[in-house]
Structure formats: C-alpha cells, structure tokens
C-alpha positions as CSV (number, residue, x, y, z in Angstrom):
1,M,102.4,71.6,91.0
2,S,101.8,72.2,94.7
3,D,100.6,69.7,97.3
4,L,96.9,68.9,97.0
5,R,96.4,69.8,100.7
6,V,97.9,73.2,100.1
7,Q,95.6,73.7,97.1
8,Q,92.5,72.7,99.1
9,Y,93.4,74.9,102.0
10,A,94.1,77.9,99.7
11,K,90.7,77.2,98.0
12,I,88.9,77.3,101.4
13,L,90.7,80.6,102.3
14,V,90.0,82.3,98.9
15,E,86.5,81.0,98.1
16,H,84.9,80.6,101.6
17,S,86.8,82.7,104.2
18,A,87.7,85.7,102.1
19,R,85.1,85.3,99.3
20,V,87.5,86.9,96.9
21,A,85.7,88.7,94.0
22,T,86.9,90.5,90.9
23,G,88.8,93.7,91.8
24,D,89.3,92.8,95.5
25,R,92.7,93.7,96.8
26,I,94.0,91.0,99.1
27,L,96.9,91.2,101.5
28,V,98.7,87.9,102.1
29,E,100.9,88.4,105.2
30,A,103.2,85.4,106.0
31,T,106.7,84.2,106.7
32,T,108.9,82.3,104.3
33,A,107.9,79.1,106.0
34,A,104.5,79.4,104.3
35,E,105.9,79.9,100.8
36,P,103.9,77.0,99.2
37,L,100.7,78.3,100.6
38,V,101.5,81.9,99.7
39,R,102.2,80.8,96.1
40,E,99.0,78.9,95.8
41,L,97.0,81.8,97.4
42,F,98.5,84.2,94.9
43,A,97.5,82.0,92.0
44,Q,94.0,81.4,93.2
45,I,93.4,85.0,94.0
46,L,94.4,85.9,90.5
47,E,92.2,83.2,89.1
48,R,89.2,84.8,90.9
49,G,90.0,88.2,89.6
50,G,91.5,89.5,92.8
51,I,94.7,91.5,93.2
52,P,97.1,89.8,95.6
53,H,99.6,91.8,97.6
54,V,102.2,89.7,99.4
55,M,104.1,90.8,102.6
56,L,106.8,88.3,103.6
57,A,108.7,88.4,106.8
58,F,112.1,86.8,106.6
59,P,113.8,85.0,109.6
60,G,115.1,87.6,112.1
61,M,112.8,90.4,110.8
62,M,110.4,92.2,113.1
63,P,107.0,90.7,112.8
64,F,104.2,92.7,111.1
65,S,101.8,94.4,113.4
66,Q,99.8,97.7,113.3
67,E,100.8,98.4,116.8
68,R,104.5,98.4,115.9
69,S,104.1,100.0,112.5
70,T,103.1,103.3,114.2
71,L,106.3,103.2,116.1
72,I,108.6,102.6,113.2
73,P,108.5,106.1,111.6
74,A,109.4,107.7,114.9
75,M,112.4,105.4,115.3
76,V,113.6,105.7,111.7
77,W,112.9,109.4,111.1
78,P,113.3,111.5,114.3
79,R,111.1,114.6,114.3
80,S,112.9,117.8,113.6
81,S,112.7,120.7,116.0
C-alpha cells in the first residue's frame, strides 16, 4: 500500500490533469527517485482503462529529451557513405 499523499497526487494527475480514458496510451517518464509515484500512476491508469508506458532514467543516464533523441541515432549508427 502506498502513501496516501502519493495516491492522492496520482489521482489528480490521472483524473484531472491527464483525464485518462479507456484506450488512452500514457507515457510516464521519470527517474527511479519517483518509483512510488510511478507505481501508483501505473495502477491508476490501468484502473481507468488506460495503457501506461513507463520510461525510467537510472542515475547516470542521459536525461530524456526530444532534442537529444534526434542526435542519438547519428552518434550510435554513423551514416554510411
């Protein structure tokens, strides 16, 4: 059972901020420090019929960002001539 404050915060995010409905695909992007909230969000999204997708960043990993994600393929897979 999670902390009541975490449950209430997750409820606000799921029901009010995101207004999750059946079939909605929801990306939950967080670090491991937010594990209790991520677990509660996951559960509440499922309860409302949503489909949660979790992206966790571990300590020392590059943070998520669309700006950087466009650079990653070029760095990992150099273009062939």
